[in-house]
N, C-alpha and C positions, 0 to 999 in steps of 0.2 A: 741806322748804322752808317759807317763812313770807312772808306778804305784808306790805307796809308798813302797811296798814290794821289787819292782826292785830297788829303790833309796837306799835301805838299803845294796844293794850289790855294790854300786858305791864308788870308791875312789874320793878324792878331791884333786886337784893339785893347790898348790899356785904357785906364780911366781918363787919361789925359791926351789920347791920341794913338795913331798907329805905331806899332813897334816891329813892323815888317812881317814876314811870312814864316810859316812852319816849314822847316827843312828835314826834320827827322823825328821819329818817335822811338823813345826807349821803353822796352816792355820787360816785364818781369818774366823769367822763363820757368819760374815755379808756380806762381799763382796766375800767370797768363793774363796780365792786366797792364794797360798803359801806365807807366810811372812819370815819364816826363814827355813834353813836347819841347823840341829843340828849336829856339827862334833864330831866324836868319836876321842879324842885326846890324848887317854891314854898313847900313846907311846912317846909323846913329852911335855905334860903339865900334872901338878898335877892331881891326880884323881878327886879331888873336882870341878875342873874348867870346866865349861860348855861354849862351844863357839858356838854363832850362827851366821850364814852367810846369808845375805840377798840376793835374787835373784838379786838385783841391781849389785852385784860383780861377777855374773856368766857371763863368755864370751863365753863358749862353753859347749855343752853336747854331749858326744859321747856315744849312746845307743848301739853300737856294742861291743866296748871295755870296756864299763861300767865304765866311769869316767867323772868328770866334772872339768873344770878349772875355777879358779876366778882371778880377777886382783888385789890381795892382796898378800902381802908376809907374811910368817910364823912369821917373826919378828913383823910386824905391828899388827898381831893378838894377839901375847904374850903380847905386850905392851898396847893392847886395854883395854876397861872398862871391869872389871871382873864381873861375875854374879854367884850367888850360884846355884849349880847344882840342889838343890831341891826347888828352889823358881820359881814361874812364871816370864816371861818376862814383866816388867812393862812398862808404857808409859814414865816414867821418865828415866829408863834405855835406852829405844830406843832413847830418844832425845840426851842422852849422846853418844851413840853408833854412831848415825847418824852425830852428830857433829865432832866426832873423824875422822871419815872416809870421811866427807865432802859431805855426801849425802842430797839430798833434802828430805823433809818429805813426806811420802806417804800419811799421814792423813790429808795434806792440799790439798784441792781441791775436786771435785765432783766424781773422778773415783776411781777404785781399786788402782791406782797408782798415786793418787792426780791429778794433770793436765796433766798427760801423760798416754799413752796407753801401754807402755812397761816399765819395771823397770830399764832397764839400762840408761833411759833418765834421771833418778835420779841421776846419778853418780856425776854431777858437776853443782850444783844448788846454786843461792844466798840465803843462809838461811834467812838472815836478811830481805831481801826484800819479801820473801815468807811470812814470819810471819806477816810483815806489812800488806799485800795486802790480805789476805785471812784468814777466821775463822779456828780454829783447832778442830779436834775431839778429846776430852780430854781423853778418854779411849780406849785401844785396845780389840780386841775380839779374842784372840789367843787360839787355840785348839792343843793339840798334837795329830798327828796320832796314835802314840803308845797307848795313853790312850783311844781314841775313838773306836780304833780296838777291836772287841769283844762286844761292846755295843749291847744290844737287839734293835730290830726295833719295834716301836709301830705304828701299822696302826689305822685308825678311828675305827676299830673293835676289834682288838686283837694284840698280839705280834706274830710276823712272822719272824724268822730267827735273824741274827746278822750282824754286819758291818765286812766286812773281808778284804777290801781293799779300796783304793782311787786312783783315775786317774786324773793325772795333765797334762796341757798342759805345755810342758817344753820350751816354748817360752815366753809367757806372764805369765806363772805359775799359770794360773786359774784352779781351782778344777773343773773338767769337770763332773765327775761321782763318786758317791758312790757306792760300789759293796757289795750287801747283799746276804748272803749264807742262804739259808733256810734249809741246811742239818740237824739242830736241831729241825726242825718243821715237815719237809716232808721227808719221806724216799727216799733216793737217792739224794735229795735236788737239787737244782739250784743256780747258781750265776746269780743275777739280777742286771741291770744297772738302778741306779736311779739319776735323775738330782738334783743338789742341791737346785733348785726351788721347789723341792717336799718336802724338810726338813722343818719342822716347828719349831723345837727346839732339841738342844742337851742338855739333862738334867744329869748334874754331878752326883746329888744325887742318881737317880735311875739308873744310867748307862744305859740310853735309848736314841736312836734317834728316834724322833717322827716324822712321815711323815704325809703330807695332802692326804693320799691316803686310800682308802678303802683297806680291804683285797684282794678282787677280782682285783682291779685295780693295786695294787702291783704285783700280780701274772701275770699280763699281760704285766709287763715290759720285755724288752728284755733280754734274757740270754746271758751272754758275756764269750767268750772264752780268758782267760787271757794270752794265749800263742800267740795271734794273735795281740798284740797291736802295733806291728811294721807296720802292714798293715793299710795304711791310709784309703783305700776304706772301708775296714770292719769296721773301727772305725766310719767312716762317718755314715754308715748305722745303727750302734749301736746308735749314738747320735741323728740321725733323729727319731728313734723309741722310745727313752727314754722319 
């Protein structure tokens, strides 16, 4: 598994060279899965150009050397559909992007990746056939990790701490845990691991993440050591307790 903070240290390798680093992750707040990595392309694209890369294109993640590779060329990215840096990713843009790269739509089908369990299975699908056979989800539910980072956490009783990180499974790219830092509420503080199923709502207007937990129930969530994310057995124990 990998955290959002860790991912922001990763470089992204296209088939013909390095295209910069990862500067954000956009996740789906209904299915709780990473939909896009946002690449920092300032060195080779105009400053106003935002590039989003779907996990469908990711073919390897090296957690030791801190890089990931994608099955796309930098040229294909340059020539791809453009998006405004300061505007959200719309479903209309997603359709244009997926058609350009020849991906199947993740929003067609019952699961987080449509009819598939893994994003790379959408790399080569018959879009016309998909659209004919299944209903679509008309809107997306994308949230920026950079934006939600720092949001206060509202329990059923009061506000306790703030969001300080996100932990993803870097295979299926599911969001496994929110990390809540209680330092601004409790002297010394703790970093607590909370499952997405405990999240009731993410409120943009109030900058709060609302959880279906009482104050005491939240404080009983396991404390997580962010330096041990590479330890599979340790993470299993945290997930079992969260």
